[in-house]
PDB file with one MODEL, atoms N, CA, C and O in Angstrom:
MODEL        1
ATOM      1  N   MET A   1      14.027 111.420 149.231  1.00  0.00           N
ATOM      2  CA  MET A   1      14.735 112.520 148.605  1.00  0.00           C
ATOM      3  C   MET A   1      15.656 111.903 147.529  1.00  0.00           C
ATOM      4  O   MET A   1      16.398 110.961 147.807  1.00  0.00           O
ATOM      5  N   CYS A   2      15.598 112.437 146.326  1.00  0.00           N
ATOM      6  CA  CYS A   2      16.408 111.897 145.240  1.00  0.00           C
ATOM      7  C   CYS A   2      17.861 112.401 145.353  1.00  0.00           C
ATOM      8  O   CYS A   2      18.147 113.317 146.124  1.00  0.00           O
ATOM      9  N   ARG A   3      18.742 111.810 144.599  1.00  0.00           N
ATOM     10  CA  ARG A   3      20.127 112.121 144.632  1.00  0.00           C
ATOM     11  C   ARG A   3      20.428 113.579 144.310  1.00  0.00           C
ATOM     12  O   ARG A   3      21.277 114.210 144.940  1.00  0.00           O
ATOM     13  N   GLU A   4      19.699 114.108 143.299  1.00  0.00           N
ATOM     14  CA  GLU A   4      19.929 115.514 142.894  1.00  0.00           C
ATOM     15  C   GLU A   4      19.499 116.471 144.010  1.00  0.00           C
ATOM     16  O   GLU A   4      20.190 117.449 144.297  1.00  0.00           O
ATOM     17  N   GLU A   5      18.348 116.182 144.639  1.00  0.00           N
ATOM     18  CA  GLU A   5      17.863 117.066 145.726  1.00  0.00           C
ATOM     19  C   GLU A   5      18.843 117.002 146.919  1.00  0.00           C
ATOM     20  O   GLU A   5      19.112 118.016 147.563  1.00  0.00           O
ATOM     21  N   LEU A   6      19.366 115.802 147.198  1.00  0.00           N
ATOM     22  CA  LEU A   6      20.306 115.669 148.329  1.00  0.00           C
ATOM     23  C   LEU A   6      21.608 116.421 148.004  1.00  0.00           C
ATOM     24  O   LEU A   6      22.180 117.061 148.886  1.00  0.00           O
ATOM     25  N   THR A   7      22.071 116.352 146.778  1.00  0.00           N
ATOM     26  CA  THR A   7      23.261 117.087 146.369  1.00  0.00           C
ATOM     27  C   THR A   7      23.084 118.569 146.521  1.00  0.00           C
ATOM     28  O   THR A   7      23.980 119.251 147.019  1.00  0.00           O
ATOM     29  N   ILE A   8      21.958 119.082 146.109  1.00  0.00           N
ATOM     30  CA  ILE A   8      21.708 120.516 146.236  1.00  0.00           C
ATOM     31  C   ILE A   8      21.608 120.922 147.693  1.00  0.00           C
ATOM     32  O   ILE A   8      22.113 121.974 148.086  1.00  0.00           O
ATOM     33  N   LYS A   9      20.953 120.086 148.502  1.00  0.00           N
ATOM     34  CA  LYS A   9      20.846 120.422 149.938  1.00  0.00           C
ATOM     35  C   LYS A   9      22.238 120.400 150.583  1.00  0.00           C
ATOM     36  O   LYS A   9      22.559 121.305 151.353  1.00  0.00           O
ATOM     37  N   LEU A  10      23.029 119.448 150.307  1.00  0.00           N
ATOM     38  CA  LEU A  10      24.370 119.363 150.900  1.00  0.00           C
ATOM     39  C   LEU A  10      25.239 120.552 150.432  1.00  0.00           C
ATOM     40  O   LEU A  10      26.001 121.114 151.220  1.00  0.00           O
ATOM     41  N   ASN A  11      25.119 120.918 149.178  1.00  0.00           N
ATOM     42  CA  ASN A  11      25.857 122.064 148.657  1.00  0.00           C
ATOM     43  C   ASN A  11      25.447 123.355 149.382  1.00  0.00           C
ATOM     44  O   ASN A  11      26.296 124.180 149.719  1.00  0.00           O
ATOM     45  N   ASN A  12      24.174 123.514 149.612  1.00  0.00           N
ATOM     46  CA  ASN A  12      23.694 124.722 150.314  1.00  0.00           C
ATOM     47  C   ASN A  12      24.163 124.717 151.790  1.00  0.00           C
ATOM     48  O   ASN A  12      24.556 125.759 152.315  1.00  0.00           O
ATOM     49  N   ILE A  13      24.123 123.595 152.425  1.00  0.00           N
ATOM     50  CA  ILE A  13      24.659 123.456 153.810  1.00  0.00           C
ATOM     51  C   ILE A  13      26.131 123.818 153.818  1.00  0.00           C
ATOM     52  O   ILE A  13      26.593 124.524 154.715  1.00  0.00           O
ATOM     53  N   ASN A  14      26.881 123.337 152.816  1.00  0.00           N
ATOM     54  CA  ASN A  14      28.319 123.587 152.726  1.00  0.00           C
ATOM     55  C   ASN A  14      28.588 125.097 152.598  1.00  0.00           C
ATOM     56  O   ASN A  14      29.463 125.641 153.273  1.00  0.00           O
ATOM     57  N   LEU A  15      27.809 125.771 151.709  1.00  0.00           N
ATOM     58  CA  LEU A  15      27.993 127.222 151.535  1.00  0.00           C
ATOM     59  C   LEU A  15      27.693 128.001 152.825  1.00  0.00           C
ATOM     60  O   LEU A  15      28.432 128.913 153.197  1.00  0.00           O
ATOM     61  N   GLU A  16      26.608 127.631 153.492  1.00  0.00           N
ATOM     62  CA  GLU A  16      26.268 128.287 154.756  1.00  0.00           C
ATOM     63  C   GLU A  16      27.346 128.076 155.796  1.00  0.00           C
ATOM     64  O   GLU A  16      27.739 129.018 156.484  1.00  0.00           O
ATOM     65  N   TYR A  17      27.832 126.843 155.921  1.00  0.00           N
ATOM     66  CA  TYR A  17      28.862 126.548 156.876  1.00  0.00           C
ATOM     67  C   TYR A  17      30.167 127.280 156.604  1.00  0.00           C
ATOM     68  O   TYR A  17      30.817 127.787 157.518  1.00  0.00           O
ATOM     69  N   ARG A  18      30.534 127.323 155.332  1.00  0.00           N
ATOM     70  CA  ARG A  18      31.769 128.046 154.963  1.00  0.00           C
ATOM     71  C   ARG A  18      31.636 129.529 155.242  1.00  0.00           C
ATOM     72  O   ARG A  18      32.593 130.150 155.706  1.00  0.00           O
ATOM     73  N   LYS A  19      30.479 130.116 154.975  1.00  0.00           N
ATOM     74  CA  LYS A  19      30.276 131.532 155.323  1.00  0.00           C
ATOM     75  C   LYS A  19      30.432 131.739 156.818  1.00  0.00           C
ATOM     76  O   LYS A  19      31.049 132.715 157.244  1.00  0.00           O
ATOM     77  N   PHE A  20      29.861 130.801 157.653  1.00  0.00           N
ATOM     78  CA  PHE A  20      30.033 130.881 159.112  1.00  0.00           C
ATOM     79  C   PHE A  20      31.517 130.852 159.446  1.00  0.00           C
ATOM     80  O   PHE A  20      31.988 131.707 160.197  1.00  0.00           O
ATOM     81  N   LEU A  21      32.261 129.902 158.916  1.00  0.00           N
ATOM     82  CA  LEU A  21      33.679 129.759 159.219  1.00  0.00           C
ATOM     83  C   LEU A  21      34.470 131.007 158.808  1.00  0.00           C
ATOM     84  O   LEU A  21      35.392 131.417 159.513  1.00  0.00           O
ATOM     85  N   GLN A  22      34.103 131.623 157.643  1.00  0.00           N
ATOM     86  CA  GLN A  22      34.786 132.834 157.216  1.00  0.00           C
ATOM     87  C   GLN A  22      34.501 133.946 158.180  1.00  0.00           C
ATOM     88  O   GLN A  22      35.427 134.674 158.540  1.00  0.00           O
ATOM     89  N   ASN A  23      33.253 134.129 158.631  1.00  0.00           N
ATOM     90  CA  ASN A  23      32.956 135.158 159.599  1.00  0.00           C
ATOM     91  C   ASN A  23      33.616 134.892 160.911  1.00  0.00           C
ATOM     92  O   ASN A  23      34.158 135.814 161.520  1.00  0.00           O
ATOM     93  N   TYR A  24      33.595 133.657 161.378  1.00  0.00           N
ATOM     94  CA  TYR A  24      34.257 133.290 162.616  1.00  0.00           C
ATOM     95  C   TYR A  24      35.750 133.621 162.510  1.00  0.00           C
ATOM     96  O   TYR A  24      36.342 134.167 163.440  1.00  0.00           O
ATOM     97  N   SER A  25      36.341 133.285 161.375  1.00  0.00           N
ATOM     98  CA  SER A  25      37.780 133.580 161.197  1.00  0.00           C
ATOM     99  C   SER A  25      38.072 135.072 161.324  1.00  0.00           C
ATOM    100  O   SER A  25      39.064 135.484 161.926  1.00  0.00           O
ATOM    101  N   GLN A  26      37.165 135.881 160.728  1.00  0.00           N
ATOM    102  CA  GLN A  26      37.395 137.327 160.818  1.00  0.00           C
ATOM    103  C   GLN A  26      37.258 137.828 162.252  1.00  0.00           C
ATOM    104  O   GLN A  26      38.084 138.610 162.723  1.00  0.00           O
ATOM    105  N   ILE A  27      36.233 137.384 162.932  1.00  0.00           N
ATOM    106  CA  ILE A  27      35.964 137.849 164.289  1.00  0.00           C
ATOM    107  C   ILE A  27      37.071 137.399 165.277  1.00  0.00           C
ATOM    108  O   ILE A  27      37.492 138.179 166.131  1.00  0.00           O
ATOM    109  N   THR A  28      37.512 136.208 165.159  1.00  0.00           N
ATOM    110  CA  THR A  28      38.479 135.667 166.140  1.00  0.00           C
ATOM    111  C   THR A  28      39.931 135.834 165.709  1.00  0.00           C
ATOM    112  O   THR A  28      40.852 135.610 166.494  1.00  0.00           O
ATOM    113  N   GLN A  29      40.125 136.228 164.457  1.00  0.00           N
ATOM    114  CA  GLN A  29      41.506 136.362 163.912  1.00  0.00           C
ATOM    115  C   GLN A  29      42.226 135.025 163.848  1.00  0.00           C
ATOM    116  O   GLN A  29      43.456 134.968 163.839  1.00  0.00           O
ATOM    117  N   ILE A  30      41.443 133.945 163.804  1.00  0.00           N
ATOM    118  CA  ILE A  30      41.935 132.545 163.646  1.00  0.00           C
ATOM    119  C   ILE A  30      41.552 132.127 162.272  1.00  0.00           C
ATOM    120  O   ILE A  30      40.358 132.045 161.982  1.00  0.00           O
ATOM    121  N   PRO A  31      42.508 131.850 161.383  1.00  0.00           N
ATOM    122  CA  PRO A  31      42.185 131.519 160.019  1.00  0.00           C
ATOM    123  C   PRO A  31      41.705 130.100 159.787  1.00  0.00           C
ATOM    124  O   PRO A  31      42.398 129.294 159.166  1.00  0.00           O
ATOM    125  N   VAL A  32      40.484 129.788 160.300  1.00  0.00           N
ATOM    126  CA  VAL A  32      39.899 128.464 160.098  1.00  0.00           C
ATOM    127  C   VAL A  32      39.739 128.178 158.631  1.00  0.00           C
ATOM    128  O   VAL A  32      40.110 127.101 158.164  1.00  0.00           O
ATOM    129  N   GLU A  33      39.175 129.154 157.868  1.00  0.00           N
ATOM    130  CA  GLU A  33      39.222 129.071 156.416  1.00  0.00           C
ATOM    131  C   GLU A  33      40.000 130.330 155.972  1.00  0.00           C
ATOM    132  O   GLU A  33      39.440 131.418 155.839  1.00  0.00           O
ATOM    133  N   PRO A  34      41.280 130.136 155.755  1.00  0.00           N
ATOM    134  CA  PRO A  34      42.097 131.290 155.368  1.00  0.00           C
ATOM    135  C   PRO A  34      41.620 131.936 154.064  1.00  0.00           C
ATOM    136  O   PRO A  34      41.139 131.245 153.166  1.00  0.00           O
ATOM    137  N   PRO A  35      41.754 133.255 153.963  1.00  0.00           N
ATOM    138  CA  PRO A  35      41.317 133.943 152.747  1.00  0.00           C
ATOM    139  C   PRO A  35      41.966 133.380 151.484  1.00  0.00           C
ATOM    140  O   PRO A  35      41.357 133.392 150.414  1.00  0.00           O
ATOM    141  N   GLU A  36      43.201 132.887 151.606  1.00  0.00           N
ATOM    142  CA  GLU A  36      43.905 132.330 150.458  1.00  0.00           C
ATOM    143  C   GLU A  36      43.185 131.085 149.904  1.00  0.00           C
ATOM    144  O   GLU A  36      43.362 130.723 148.741  1.00  0.00           O
ATOM    145  N   PHE A  37      42.363 130.433 150.764  1.00  0.00           N
ATOM    146  CA  PHE A  37      41.683 129.228 150.334  1.00  0.00           C
ATOM    147  C   PHE A  37      40.274 129.496 149.817  1.00  0.00           C
ATOM    148  O   PHE A  37      39.676 128.622 149.188  1.00  0.00           O
ATOM    149  N   ASN A  38      39.737 130.676 150.066  1.00  0.00           N
ATOM    150  CA  ASN A  38      38.358 130.951 149.638  1.00  0.00           C
ATOM    151  C   ASN A  38      38.102 130.681 148.151  1.00  0.00           C
ATOM    152  O   ASN A  38      37.159 129.973 147.797  1.00  0.00           O
ATOM    153  N   THR A  39      38.945 131.248 147.289  1.00  0.00           N
ATOM    154  CA  THR A  39      38.781 131.052 145.880  1.00  0.00           C
ATOM    155  C   THR A  39      39.023 129.619 145.463  1.00  0.00           C
ATOM    156  O   THR A  39      38.290 129.094 144.624  1.00  0.00           O
ATOM    157  N   LEU A  40      40.028 128.971 146.023  1.00  0.00           N
ATOM    158  CA  LEU A  40      40.323 127.610 145.750  1.00  0.00           C
ATOM    159  C   LEU A  40      39.123 126.697 146.039  1.00  0.00           C
ATOM    160  O   LEU A  40      38.722 125.895 145.195  1.00  0.00           O
ATOM    161  N   LEU A  41      38.556 126.837 147.258  1.00  0.00           N
ATOM    162  CA  LEU A  41      37.402 126.083 147.612  1.00  0.00           C
ATOM    163  C   LEU A  41      36.160 126.397 146.794  1.00  0.00           C
ATOM    164  O   LEU A  41      35.372 125.502 146.490  1.00  0.00           O
ATOM    165  N   ASP A  42      35.982 127.660 146.439  1.00  0.00           N
ATOM    166  CA  ASP A  42      34.864 128.053 145.574  1.00  0.00           C
ATOM    167  C   ASP A  42      34.991 127.327 144.212  1.00  0.00           C
ATOM    168  O   ASP A  42      33.996 126.828 143.685  1.00  0.00           O
ATOM    169  N   GLU A  43      36.176 127.272 143.663  1.00  0.00           N
ATOM    170  CA  GLU A  43      36.355 126.569 142.390  1.00  0.00           C
ATOM    171  C   GLU A  43      36.185 125.074 142.503  1.00  0.00           C
ATOM    172  O   GLU A  43      35.593 124.444 141.627  1.00  0.00           O
ATOM    173  N   ILE A  44      36.705 124.493 143.586  1.00  0.00           N
ATOM    174  CA  ILE A  44      36.556 123.058 143.770  1.00  0.00           C
ATOM    175  C   ILE A  44      35.104 122.704 143.912  1.00  0.00           C
ATOM    176  O   ILE A  44      34.681 121.656 143.425  1.00  0.00           O
ATOM    177  N   ALA A  45      34.312 123.552 144.573  1.00  0.00           N
ATOM    178  CA  ALA A  45      32.895 123.309 144.787  1.00  0.00           C
ATOM    179  C   ALA A  45      32.117 123.232 143.506  1.00  0.00           C
ATOM    180  O   ALA A  45      31.027 122.660 143.477  1.00  0.00           O
ATOM    181  N   THR A  46      32.658 123.803 142.426  1.00  0.00           N
ATOM    182  CA  THR A  46      31.961 123.773 141.142  1.00  0.00           C
ATOM    183  C   THR A  46      32.251 122.550 140.316  1.00  0.00           C
ATOM    184  O   THR A  46      31.616 122.336 139.283  1.00  0.00           O
ATOM    185  N   VAL A  47      33.216 121.727 140.754  1.00  0.00           N
ATOM    186  CA  VAL A  47      33.532 120.495 140.007  1.00  0.00           C
ATOM    187  C   VAL A  47      32.456 119.481 140.182  1.00  0.00           C
ATOM    188  O   VAL A  47      32.023 119.199 141.300  1.00  0.00           O
ATOM    189  N   GLU A  48      32.001 118.907 139.035  1.00  0.00           N
ATOM    190  CA  GLU A  48      30.929 117.926 139.061  1.00  0.00           C
ATOM    191  C   GLU A  48      31.325 116.770 139.967  1.00  0.00           C
ATOM    192  O   GLU A  48      32.405 116.190 139.852  1.00  0.00           O
ATOM    193  N   GLY A  49      30.408 116.461 140.869  1.00  0.00           N
ATOM    194  CA  GLY A  49      30.609 115.332 141.795  1.00  0.00           C
ATOM    195  C   GLY A  49      31.066 115.772 143.161  1.00  0.00           C
ATOM    196  O   GLY A  49      30.968 114.983 144.101  1.00  0.00           O
ATOM    197  N   VAL A  50      31.560 116.980 143.332  1.00  0.00           N
ATOM    198  CA  VAL A  50      31.933 117.511 144.650  1.00  0.00           C
ATOM    199  C   VAL A  50      30.708 118.096 145.279  1.00  0.00           C
ATOM    200  O   VAL A  50      30.091 118.995 144.709  1.00  0.00           O
ATOM    201  N   VAL A  51      30.327 117.600 146.470  1.00  0.00           N
ATOM    202  CA  VAL A  51      29.105 118.124 147.142  1.00  0.00           C
ATOM    203  C   VAL A  51      29.443 118.865 148.399  1.00  0.00           C
ATOM    204  O   VAL A  51      28.591 119.580 148.927  1.00  0.00           O
ATOM    205  N   TYR A  52      30.652 118.730 148.910  1.00  0.00           N
ATOM    206  CA  TYR A  52      31.059 119.405 150.179  1.00  0.00           C
ATOM    207  C   TYR A  52      32.552 119.572 150.214  1.00  0.00           C
ATOM    208  O   TYR A  52      33.292 118.622 149.957  1.00  0.00           O
ATOM    209  N   CYS A  53      33.014 120.783 150.533  1.00  0.00           N
ATOM    210  CA  CYS A  53      34.451 121.018 150.690  1.00  0.00           C
ATOM    211  C   CYS A  53      34.678 122.077 151.702  1.00  0.00           C
ATOM    212  O   CYS A  53      33.915 123.038 151.791  1.00  0.00           O
ATOM    213  N   LEU A  54      35.746 121.914 152.490  1.00  0.00           N
ATOM    214  CA  LEU A  54      36.087 122.917 153.495  1.00  0.00           C
ATOM    215  C   LEU A  54      37.509 122.660 154.013  1.00  0.00           C
ATOM    216  O   LEU A  54      38.164 121.679 153.661  1.00  0.00           O
ATOM    217  N   CYS A  55      37.938 123.570 154.846  1.00  0.00           N
ATOM    218  CA  CYS A  55      39.224 123.442 155.559  1.00  0.00           C
ATOM    219  C   CYS A  55      38.907 122.978 156.963  1.00  0.00           C
ATOM    220  O   CYS A  55      38.330 123.738 157.741  1.00  0.00           O
ATOM    221  N   PRO A  56      39.275 121.728 157.319  1.00  0.00           N
ATOM    222  CA  PRO A  56      38.945 121.203 158.656  1.00  0.00           C
ATOM    223  C   PRO A  56      39.931 121.665 159.663  1.00  0.00           C
ATOM    224  O   PRO A  56      41.008 122.128 159.286  1.00  0.00           O
ATOM    225  N   GLY A  57      39.633 121.569 160.908  1.00  0.00           N
ATOM    226  CA  GLY A  57      40.542 121.882 161.989  1.00  0.00           C
ATOM    227  C   GLY A  57      40.442 123.304 162.469  1.00  0.00           C
ATOM    228  O   GLY A  57      39.519 124.043 162.126  1.00  0.00           O
ATOM    229  N   SER A  58      41.417 123.665 163.272  1.00  0.00           N
ATOM    230  CA  SER A  58      41.375 125.023 163.885  1.00  0.00           C
ATOM    231  C   SER A  58      42.271 125.994 163.154  1.00  0.00           C
ATOM    232  O   SER A  58      42.430 127.130 163.602  1.00  0.00           O
ATOM    233  N   GLY A  59      42.858 125.591 162.049  1.00  0.00           N
ATOM    234  CA  GLY A  59      43.638 126.451 161.223  1.00  0.00           C
ATOM    235  C   GLY A  59      43.737 125.772 159.881  1.00  0.00           C
ATOM    236  O   GLY A  59      44.281 124.672 159.779  1.00  0.00           O
ATOM    237  N   GLY A  60      43.217 126.411 158.845  1.00  0.00           N
ATOM    238  CA  GLY A  60      42.973 125.692 157.594  1.00  0.00           C
ATOM    239  C   GLY A  60      44.186 125.565 156.670  1.00  0.00           C
ATOM    240  O   GLY A  60      43.999 125.212 155.505  1.00  0.00           O
ATOM    241  N   TYR A  61      45.363 125.819 157.096  1.00  0.00           N
ATOM    242  CA  TYR A  61      46.541 125.742 156.177  1.00  0.00           C
ATOM    243  C   TYR A  61      47.029 124.343 155.950  1.00  0.00           C
ATOM    244  O   TYR A  61      47.873 124.125 155.081  1.00  0.00           O
ATOM    245  N   ASP A  62      46.529 123.377 156.703  1.00  0.00           N
ATOM    246  CA  ASP A  62      47.116 122.009 156.595  1.00  0.00           C
ATOM    247  C   ASP A  62      46.304 121.034 155.792  1.00  0.00           C
ATOM    248  O   ASP A  62      46.845 119.989 155.432  1.00  0.00           O
ATOM    249  N   ALA A  63      45.043 121.282 155.477  1.00  0.00           N
ATOM    250  CA  ALA A  63      44.239 120.293 154.743  1.00  0.00           C
ATOM    251  C   ALA A  63      43.020 120.885 154.126  1.00  0.00           C
ATOM    252  O   ALA A  63      42.570 121.969 154.500  1.00  0.00           O
ATOM    253  N   ILE A  64      42.478 120.154 153.160  1.00  0.00           N
ATOM    254  CA  ILE A  64      41.196 120.480 152.564  1.00  0.00           C
ATOM    255  C   ILE A  64      40.397 119.175 152.555  1.00  0.00           C
ATOM    256  O   ILE A  64      40.919 118.118 152.200  1.00  0.00           O
ATOM    257  N   PHE A  65      39.152 119.261 152.942  1.00  0.00           N
ATOM    258  CA  PHE A  65      38.272 118.125 153.027  1.00  0.00           C
ATOM    259  C   PHE A  65      37.279 118.198 151.855  1.00  0.00           C
ATOM    260  O   PHE A  65      36.677 119.244 151.613  1.00  0.00           O
ATOM    261  N   LEU A  66      37.112 117.076 151.125  1.00  0.00           N
ATOM    262  CA  LEU A  66      36.167 116.959 150.015  1.00  0.00           C
ATOM    263  C   LEU A  66      35.226 115.807 150.271  1.00  0.00           C
ATOM    264  O   LEU A  66      35.665 114.735 150.688  1.00  0.00           O
ATOM    265  N   LEU A  67      33.920 116.005 150.029  1.00  0.00           N
ATOM    266  CA  LEU A  67      32.961 114.902 150.000  1.00  0.00           C
ATOM    267  C   LEU A  67      32.479 114.863 148.531  1.00  0.00           C
ATOM    268  O   LEU A  67      31.946 115.833 147.992  1.00  0.00           O
ATOM    269  N   THR A  68      32.697 113.700 147.930  1.00  0.00           N
ATOM    270  CA  THR A  68      32.321 113.509 146.525  1.00  0.00           C
ATOM    271  C   THR A  68      31.325 112.407 146.363  1.00  0.00           C
ATOM    272  O   THR A  68      31.216 111.526 147.216  1.00  0.00           O
ATOM    273  N   LEU A  69      30.596 112.445 145.277  1.00  0.00           N
ATOM    274  CA  LEU A  69      29.568 111.417 144.995  1.00  0.00           C
ATOM    275  C   LEU A  69      30.183 110.107 144.619  1.00  0.00           C
ATOM    276  O   LEU A  69      29.581 109.063 144.872  1.00  0.00           O
ATOM    277  N   ASN A  70      31.402 110.104 144.004  1.00  0.00           N
ATOM    278  CA  ASN A  70      32.047 108.850 143.640  1.00  0.00           C
ATOM    279  C   ASN A  70      33.524 109.063 143.599  1.00  0.00           C
ATOM    280  O   ASN A  70      33.998 110.191 143.735  1.00  0.00           O
ATOM    281  N   SER A  71      34.257 108.007 143.416  1.00  0.00           N
ATOM    282  CA  SER A  71      35.732 108.102 143.452  1.00  0.00           C
ATOM    283  C   SER A  71      36.334 108.560 142.154  1.00  0.00           C
ATOM    284  O   SER A  71      37.560 108.639 142.068  1.00  0.00           O
ATOM    285  N   SER A  72      35.561 108.867 141.139  1.00  0.00           N
ATOM    286  CA  SER A  72      36.126 109.189 139.840  1.00  0.00           C
ATOM    287  C   SER A  72      36.114 110.725 139.621  1.00  0.00           C
ATOM    288  O   SER A  72      36.315 111.167 138.490  1.00  0.00           O
ATOM    289  N   VAL A  73      35.893 111.517 140.629  1.00  0.00           N
ATOM    290  CA  VAL A  73      35.921 112.982 140.515  1.00  0.00           C
ATOM    291  C   VAL A  73      37.371 113.369 140.179  1.00  0.00           C
ATOM    292  O   VAL A  73      38.315 112.937 140.840  1.00  0.00           O
ATOM    293  N   SER A  74      37.516 114.177 139.155  1.00  0.00           N
ATOM    294  CA  SER A  74      38.824 114.575 138.693  1.00  0.00           C
ATOM    295  C   SER A  74      38.996 116.073 138.867  1.00  0.00           C
ATOM    296  O   SER A  74      38.122 116.868 138.521  1.00  0.00           O
ATOM    297  N   LEU A  75      40.155 116.434 139.417  1.00  0.00           N
ATOM    298  CA  LEU A  75      40.470 117.859 139.602  1.00  0.00           C
ATOM    299  C   LEU A  75      41.636 118.244 138.621  1.00  0.00           C
ATOM    300  O   LEU A  75      42.484 119.076 138.942  1.00  0.00           O
ATOM    301  N   GLU A  76      41.634 117.617 137.446  1.00  0.00           N
ATOM    302  CA  GLU A  76      42.673 117.881 136.502  1.00  0.00           C
ATOM    303  C   GLU A  76      42.677 119.312 136.002  1.00  0.00           C
ATOM    304  O   GLU A  76      43.735 119.873 135.720  1.00  0.00           O
ATOM    305  N   LYS A  77      41.476 119.915 135.890  1.00  0.00           N
ATOM    306  CA  LYS A  77      41.398 121.276 135.446  1.00  0.00           C
ATOM    307  C   LYS A  77      42.061 122.203 136.489  1.00  0.00           C
ATOM    308  O   LYS A  77      41.752 122.106 137.676  1.00  0.00           O
ATOM    309  N   PRO A  78      42.945 123.076 136.066  1.00  0.00           N
ATOM    310  CA  PRO A  78      43.580 123.992 137.005  1.00  0.00           C
ATOM    311  C   PRO A  78      42.548 124.798 137.725  1.00  0.00           C
ATOM    312  O   PRO A  78      41.637 125.351 137.108  1.00  0.00           O
ATOM    313  N   VAL A  79      42.684 124.873 139.077  1.00  0.00           N
ATOM    314  CA  VAL A  79      41.741 125.673 139.855  1.00  0.00           C
ATOM    315  C   VAL A  79      42.409 126.888 140.433  1.00  0.00           C
ATOM    316  O   VAL A  79      41.764 127.679 141.120  1.00  0.00           O
TER     317      VAL A  79
ENDMDL
END
């Protein structure tokens, strides 16, 4: 599998997992991915080089996790 195919596959897995977390958050009333972070993570996911992003843990207000292709990914653009 080439790098581009792997990136697309990881991105799709990330989207599916985030949708699951959003649904889980609504059903359980536990903000694993708080609504306030939805737009932020959606924007971060569009940054070139970011292949996976989410709120880890049992309440997403404390951290954001990013998986990038290299260490030179820049989030200088306001998100």
